[in-house]
C-alpha positions in Angstrom: -24.5 -108.1 -80.7 -23.7 -111.4 -82.1 -26.5 -113.5 -84.0 -26.7 -117.5 -84.6 -29.1 -119.3 -86.8 -31.0 -122.6 -85.6 -33.7 -124.9 -87.1 -37.1 -124.8 -85.4 -39.6 -127.4 -87.1 -41.6 -128.0 -84.2 -45.6 -127.6 -84.5 -48.2 -127.3 -81.8 -48.3 -131.1 -81.3 -44.8 -130.8 -80.2 -44.7 -127.6 -78.6 -42.8 -129.1 -75.4 -40.2 -130.1 -77.9 -40.1 -126.8 -78.8 -39.9 -125.4 -75.4 -36.9 -127.7 -74.6 -35.0 -126.6 -77.6 -35.3 -122.9 -76.8 -34.3 -123.8 -73.3 -31.1 -125.4 -74.5 -30.5 -122.3 -76.3 -31.2 -120.1 -73.4 -28.8 -122.2 -71.5 -25.9 -121.2 -73.8 -26.7 -117.6 -73.8 -28.9 -117.5 -76.8 -32.5 -115.6 -76.9 -35.0 -116.0 -80.1 -35.4 -112.9 -82.2 -37.7 -114.4 -84.7 -38.2 -117.4 -86.9 -38.3 -117.0 -90.7 -39.2 -119.2 -93.5 -41.3 -121.3 -90.9 -38.2 -123.0 -89.4 -35.3 -120.8 -89.7 -34.6 -119.4 -86.2 -32.7 -116.1 -85.9 -31.0 -116.2 -82.1 -29.2 -113.3 -80.5 -27.1 -113.1 -77.5 -28.8 -112.2 -74.1 -28.1 -112.1 -70.4 -30.0 -114.9 -68.7 -32.8 -115.6 -71.4 -35.9 -117.3 -70.8 -38.6 -118.5 -73.2 -42.0 -119.9 -73.2 -44.1 -121.7 -75.6 -47.8 -121.8 -75.2 -50.7 -123.1 -77.4 -52.7 -120.7 -79.4 -56.4 -121.6 -78.6 -58.1 -118.8 -80.7 -61.1 -119.9 -82.8 -60.5 -121.4 -86.1 -59.8 -118.8 -88.9 -59.5 -116.0 -86.0 -56.9 -113.7 -87.7 -55.1 -112.2 -84.5 -54.3 -114.0 -81.2 -56.2 -112.8 -78.1 -55.0 -109.4 -77.4 -56.2 -109.3 -73.8 -54.2 -112.5 -73.1 -51.1 -111.2 -74.9 -51.3 -108.0 -72.8 -51.5 -110.2 -69.5 -48.2 -111.9 -70.6 -46.6 -108.6 -71.4 -47.9 -107.5 -68.0 -46.3 -110.3 -66.2 -43.0 -109.8 -68.1 -43.2 -112.3 -71.3 -42.8 -110.6 -74.6 -44.8 -112.1 -77.5 -42.3 -112.9 -80.3 -44.7 -114.4 -83.0 -47.4 -117.0 -83.7 -46.1 -119.8 -85.5 -48.1 -123.0 -86.3 -50.6 -122.9 -83.5 -47.9 -121.8 -81.1 -47.2 -118.7 -79.1 -43.7 -117.8 -78.8 -42.5 -115.6 -75.8 -39.4 -114.5 -74.5 -38.2 -112.1 -71.5 -36.3 -109.1 -71.2 -32.7 -109.3 -70.2 -32.4 -110.6 -66.8 -36.1 -110.8 -66.2 -37.4 -113.6 -64.1 -41.3 -113.5 -64.5 -43.4 -116.7 -63.3 -44.3 -119.2 -65.7 -47.3 -118.7 -68.2 -48.7 -122.1 -67.3 -48.2 -123.8 -64.0 -50.9 -126.5 -63.7 -50.1 -129.6 -65.7 -53.5 -131.1 -65.6 -55.1 -127.8 -67.1 -52.5 -127.5 -69.5 -53.2 -131.3 -70.7 -56.7 -130.6 -70.7 -56.3 -127.5 -73.2 -53.7 -129.4 -75.3 -56.3 -132.1 -75.8 -59.2 -130.1 -76.5 -57.6 -127.5 -78.6 -54.8 -129.5 -80.3 -54.4 -133.2 -80.4 -58.0 -133.9 -81.7 -57.6 -131.4 -84.3 -54.4 -132.9 -85.4 -55.3 -136.5 -85.5 -58.1 -135.5 -87.8 -55.7 -133.3 -90.0 -53.3 -136.1 -90.4 -56.3 -138.5 -91.5 -57.4 -136.0 -93.8 -54.2 -135.5 -95.2 -53.6 -139.1 -95.5 -56.7 -139.8 -97.5 -56.2 -136.6 -99.8 -52.6 -138.0 -100.5 -53.7 -141.4 -101.4 -56.2 -140.0 -103.6 -54.0 -137.7 -105.5 -51.1 -140.8 -105.9 -54.1 -143.1 -107.0 -55.2 -140.4 -109.8 -51.7 -139.4 -110.9 -51.0 -143.3 -111.6 -54.3 -143.6 -113.3 -53.6 -140.7 -115.5 -50.1 -141.6 -116.4 -50.9 -145.4 -117.2 -53.2 -144.4 -120.1 -51.2 -141.5 -121.7 -47.6 -140.9 -122.8 -46.2 -140.4 -119.5 -44.7 -143.6 -117.9 -42.5 -144.1 -114.8 -39.3 -144.3 -117.2 -40.5 -140.7 -118.8 -40.7 -139.3 -115.1 -37.4 -141.1 -114.3 -35.7 -138.6 -116.7 -37.3 -135.7 -115.2 -35.8 -133.8 -112.2 -38.8 -132.2 -111.1 -40.9 -135.6 -111.0 -38.0 -137.0 -109.0 -38.1 -134.0 -106.5 -41.9 -134.2 -106.5 -41.5 -137.9 -105.6 -39.1 -137.2 -102.9 -41.1 -134.5 -101.4 -44.4 -136.4 -101.6 -42.5 -139.5 -100.0 -41.3 -137.2 -97.1 -44.8 -135.9 -96.6 -46.4 -139.4 -96.6 -43.8 -140.9 -94.2 -44.4 -137.9 -91.7 -48.2 -138.3 -92.1 -47.6 -142.2 -91.6 -45.4 -141.6 -88.4 -47.9 -139.5 -86.9 -50.4 -142.3 -86.9 -47.7 -144.3 -85.0 -46.5 -141.9 -82.7 -49.1 -139.5 -81.8 -51.5 -142.1 -80.3 -48.6 -143.5 -77.9 -47.7 -140.2 -77.1 -51.3 -139.1 -76.1 -51.7 -142.4 -74.2 -48.5 -141.6 -72.4 -49.8 -137.8 -71.5 -53.2 -139.1 -70.3 -51.8 -141.9 -68.0 -49.5 -138.9 -66.5 -52.4 -136.3 -66.6 -50.1 -133.8 -68.1 -48.3 -133.1 -71.3 -45.1 -134.8 -71.4 -42.0 -134.3 -73.4 -42.2 -135.7 -76.9 -39.5 -138.4 -78.0 -37.0 -137.9 -80.9 -39.6 -139.6 -83.3 -41.7 -136.2 -82.9 -38.9 -134.2 -84.0 -38.1 -136.4 -87.0 -41.6 -136.1 -88.0 -42.0 -132.3 -87.7 -38.6 -132.2 -89.6 -39.6 -134.3 -92.3 -42.7 -132.1 -92.9 -40.8 -128.9 -92.9 -38.5 -130.2 -95.6 -41.4 -131.7 -97.6 -43.1 -128.1 -98.2 -40.2 -125.9 -99.6 -38.9 -128.9 -101.7 -42.4 -129.2 -103.2 -42.2 -125.7 -104.2 -38.7 -126.0 -105.4 -39.7 -128.9 -107.6 -42.5 -126.8 -109.0 -40.4 -124.2 -110.1 -38.0 -126.9 -111.7 -41.1 -128.0 -113.6 -41.8 -124.7 -115.0 -38.1 -124.5 -116.2 -38.5 -128.1 -117.7 -41.6 -126.9 -119.6 -39.7 -124.3 -121.2 -36.8 -126.0 -121.9 -34.5 -123.8 -119.6 -33.1 -126.8 -117.7 -33.2 -130.5 -118.2 -33.6 -130.4 -122.1 -30.4 -131.6 -124.1 -32.1 -131.6 -127.6 -35.0 -130.3 -129.4 -35.1 -130.9 -133.2 -38.4 -130.6 -134.9 -39.5 -130.9 -138.7 -41.5 -127.6 -138.4 -41.4 -126.2 -135.1 -43.8 -123.4 -133.7 -41.6 -121.0 -135.4 -41.6 -122.7 -138.7 -38.0 -123.7 -138.8 -36.7 -127.0 -140.0 -34.4 -128.2 -137.4 -34.4 -132.0 -137.7 -32.1 -132.5 -140.5 -30.2 -135.3 -141.4 -26.9 -133.9 -140.4 -28.1 -132.4 -137.0 -29.8 -135.7 -135.8 -26.7 -137.8 -136.9 -24.9 -135.7 -134.1 -26.9 -137.8 -131.6 -26.8 -141.7 -131.0 -29.7 -142.7 -132.6 -30.6 -144.9 -135.6 -31.6 -143.2 -138.5 -33.2 -144.4 -141.8 -30.3 -143.7 -143.8 -28.4 -145.9 -141.3 -30.5 -148.9 -142.3 -30.0 -148.0 -145.9 -33.6 -146.4 -146.5 -33.4 -143.7 -149.1 -34.4 -140.2 -147.7 -36.9 -137.9 -149.3 -37.6 -134.4 -148.9 -41.1 -135.2 -147.2 -39.6 -137.5 -144.4 -40.7 -136.2 -141.0 -38.2 -136.3 -138.2 -38.3 -135.4 -134.5 -35.6 -135.7 -131.8 -35.8 -134.4 -128.1 -33.5 -135.1 -125.4 -34.0 -134.9 -121.3 -31.5 -135.3 -118.5 -31.9 -135.7 -114.8 -29.7 -136.5 -112.0 -30.4 -140.4 -112.8 -30.4 -141.0 -116.5 -30.3 -139.2 -119.8 -32.8 -139.9 -122.5 -33.1 -139.7 -126.2 -36.3 -139.9 -128.1 -36.2 -140.1 -131.9 -39.0 -140.5 -134.3 -38.8 -140.8 -138.4 -41.1 -141.5 -141.1 -40.0 -142.0 -144.3 -41.2 -143.3 -147.8 -44.8 -143.9 -148.7 -47.2 -146.9 -149.8 -45.5 -150.1 -149.4 -41.9 -148.6 -148.9 -43.4 -146.5 -145.7 -41.3 -147.0 -143.0 -41.6 -145.6 -139.1 -38.5 -145.6 -137.1 -38.2 -145.4 -133.2 -35.4 -145.1 -131.2 -35.5 -144.7 -127.3 -31.9 -144.3 -125.5 -31.5 -144.5 -121.8 -27.8 -143.6 -120.4 -28.1 -144.5 -116.6 -25.9 -143.6 -113.8 -25.4 -147.1 -113.0 -26.2 -150.9 -114.3 -28.9 -151.5 -111.2 -30.8 -148.5 -112.6 -30.2 -149.8 -116.3 -31.7 -153.3 -115.3 -34.6 -151.6 -113.7 -35.3 -149.2 -117.0 -35.0 -152.3 -119.2 -37.5 -154.4 -116.9 -39.8 -151.5 -116.5 -39.9 -150.4 -120.1 -40.6 -154.1 -121.3 -43.7 -154.0 -118.9 -44.8 -150.6 -119.9 -44.7 -151.3 -123.9 -46.4 -154.5 -123.3 -49.4 -152.7 -121.6 -49.5 -150.4 -124.6 -47.6 -147.5 -123.6 -46.0 -146.9 -126.7 -47.0 -144.9 -130.1 -47.6 -148.0 -132.2 -49.4 -150.2 -129.7 -48.6 -153.2 -127.5 -45.4 -154.7 -128.0 -45.1 -158.7 -127.2 -41.5 -159.1 -126.4 -39.8 -162.2 -126.2 -36.5 -163.1 -124.9 -33.6 -163.0 -127.7 -30.3 -164.5 -126.8 -27.1 -164.3 -129.2 -27.7 -161.0 -130.5 -24.5 -159.5 -128.8 -26.2 -157.7 -125.8 -26.2 -158.3 -122.2 -30.1 -158.4 -122.1 -32.2 -158.3 -125.4 -35.9 -158.5 -126.3 -37.3 -158.6 -129.8 -40.9 -158.7 -131.1 -43.0 -158.3 -134.4 -40.7 -160.5 -136.2 -37.7 -158.7 -135.5 -38.7 -155.3 -136.2 -38.6 -154.1 -132.7 -35.6 -154.6 -130.2 -35.3 -153.9 -126.6 -31.7 -154.2 -125.2 -29.2 -153.4 -122.4 -25.5 -153.1 -122.8 -23.9 -152.1 -119.5 -25.6 -148.7 -118.2 -27.4 -148.1 -121.5 -31.0 -149.3 -122.6 -32.2 -148.6 -126.1 -35.6 -149.5 -127.8 -35.3 -149.6 -131.4 -38.0 -150.2 -134.1 -38.4 -150.0 -137.8 -41.4 -151.2 -139.9 -40.7 -153.7 -142.5 -36.9 -154.1 -141.3 -35.7 -157.2 -139.3 -33.2 -155.7 -137.1 -31.9 -159.2 -135.7 -29.9 -159.3 -139.0 -26.1 -159.4 -138.3 -25.8 -156.3 -140.7 -28.6 -154.2 -138.8 -27.2 -155.4 -135.1 -23.9 -154.0 -135.9 -25.5 -150.6 -137.1 -27.4 -150.5 -133.8 -24.4 -151.4 -131.8 -22.1 -148.7 -133.5 -24.8 -145.7 -133.9 -26.1 -146.3 -130.2 -22.5 -146.5 -128.5 -23.5 -149.8 -127.1 
C-alpha cells in the first residue's frame, strides 16, 4: 500500500473547498485515511475512491456526533473517517458507489446558514475584538516598562509572536471581506457555492498561526532560561553568589568601560552585561557604576548590530523616540542632532554625557555621568571600543 501526505486547512465555512480537494485527490487514486495535527492529511491508494464532507450540526459542546446519523451513513456505504472543525469526513470502501449524503441544494444551504455561517460571523467578530484588546494591552504595558519595541526586536520569540499574531489578524480581517460576499453569492443562488481561493488562503493562514504561536511560546521559555538567544550574562553577584562581571570578562565585548574613559576602578564597582541575539539583530546591554560622592559615575552602553542598514536606521530612530519618552533607566533623554562627530548619524544630550549614534549596520547608545563624550579623545574611544 502506498501513502502520501497532503495539506487540509479547510474549516466548516469552507467545507465545499475541502470537498473539492478530496475530489481532486480521489481522481488521482488517493483516499483519505486520517488528518493529523489539524491539517496534515494522510492519503492511501485506493480503487475509485469517493469522499463526502458534511457539516457537523450537533448541539454546541456536545462531545460526540449523532451516532444514529453516522449509522445511517454507514448503512448507505459511507464510512466516517473523523470529525474536524465542524465537519464530518466520510469515504467509501474500494469500488463502492453509494448515493450522495446530501442531494437537495436548498436544504443544504439552509443548514449551512443556520448551523455554520452565523456562528462563524459571530466568532470572527469576537476574535477580532479580543485580539485588538490584547494588542492594545500589550502596547500599553510595554510603553511603561523596560520592554520596548527595540528590545522585542532582538527576541526571536517576540518576532515569532508578532508573525503569528499578524497571520491570525490577517485571516480574521479577510473573513470580514470574503465571508459576506460569499454568503451573498450563496443566498442569491439558493445553494452552497464553491468558495474562491481567498477562502483557502484565509484557512491556511489560520492553520499556520496556531502551531507558530505554540512554537513561539516554546522559544520564549528557552529564552527565559537562557538556553537560546542569550549571548552573554555577566553579573556583579548573580543568584549563585558568583562575581562574573570582572573587568577582564567585560573587556572581551564591544562596550565602553569606565577604565576606557580614564576612571579609576574600585572593588565596590558594580557591573552588569547581558547580550541577546535574534534573526534581525544582536544587542549588548552594559551597565557600570563606579566611584562615590562627587566622583560617582554611571555608565551605559547599548549596542545593536543589525542585519542591514535599513534595520539599523529604524533602530536608531526608534530608540531616539523611546528614550525621549522616558524608556531609559535614567529618565528622558532630550536628543539634539550633532554633526561632525564622525558618525553617519548622531544625537547628543545632557551636555555631551549621552550619545546615540549609527555607523553602518551598528547603532549604539553610550552615556557616562560627568563626562563629555563629544570630546575628541572620548569619541576615539567610542569608535574603537564599539567597533564602529
